[in-house]
N, C-alpha and C positions, 0 to 999 in steps of 0.2 A: 504494500500500500504506500502511496506517495503522501508525504507530510506536506500539507499546503503551506503552513507557516515557514517551513524550511525552504520550500521552492520560492516563496515570495521574498524571503530574506536573501536568498542566493541570487535571484534576479535583480534585486535592488543593489547588491554589491557589484554585480556585473555591469549594471547600468551606470553606476558611479565610476567604475573603471573605464567604461567606454567614453563617458563625459570627460574624464581626465585625459584620456588618449586623444580626444578631439582637440582639447585645449592645447596639448603639447604639440600636436601636428600643426595647428594654426600658428602657434608661436614660432615654429620652425619653418614656416612658409612652405609647407608641403603642398603637393598638387591636390586638386579636387578628387582625383581618383583615390588617392591614399586616405584622404580625410573621410571619404564615404566607405571605403572597403575595410580598412584595418579595425575600426570599432565594431563593425558587424562580425568580422572574423574573430575578434577577441571575445565577443559575447557568445557566439556559437561554440567556439573552442572551449571556453570556460564552462559552459553548460554541459557539453559532452564529457568533459573531464570530471565535473562534479557528479554527473549521473553514473559514470563508470566507476567512480570511487565509492558510490553508494551513499552519498551525502543527503540525497533526497528521500531515502527510504526510512520508514519508521522502524525504530528498534522493536524487536519482538518482546511482548510482555511475558514474564515468567509466572 
């Protein structure tokens, strides 16, 4: 079962990471392609990594 608060918190962290990455890329005068692509890739990659590590799964009750 998926824990909805964990998913919401994880997505909020990934959104903050993407916002910081956008700010960094804008300050470095990166091209529009990189400003659009890298934050999306970071969010997707982070979500895939978190899911594969099992961070979104509820712990079984004993």
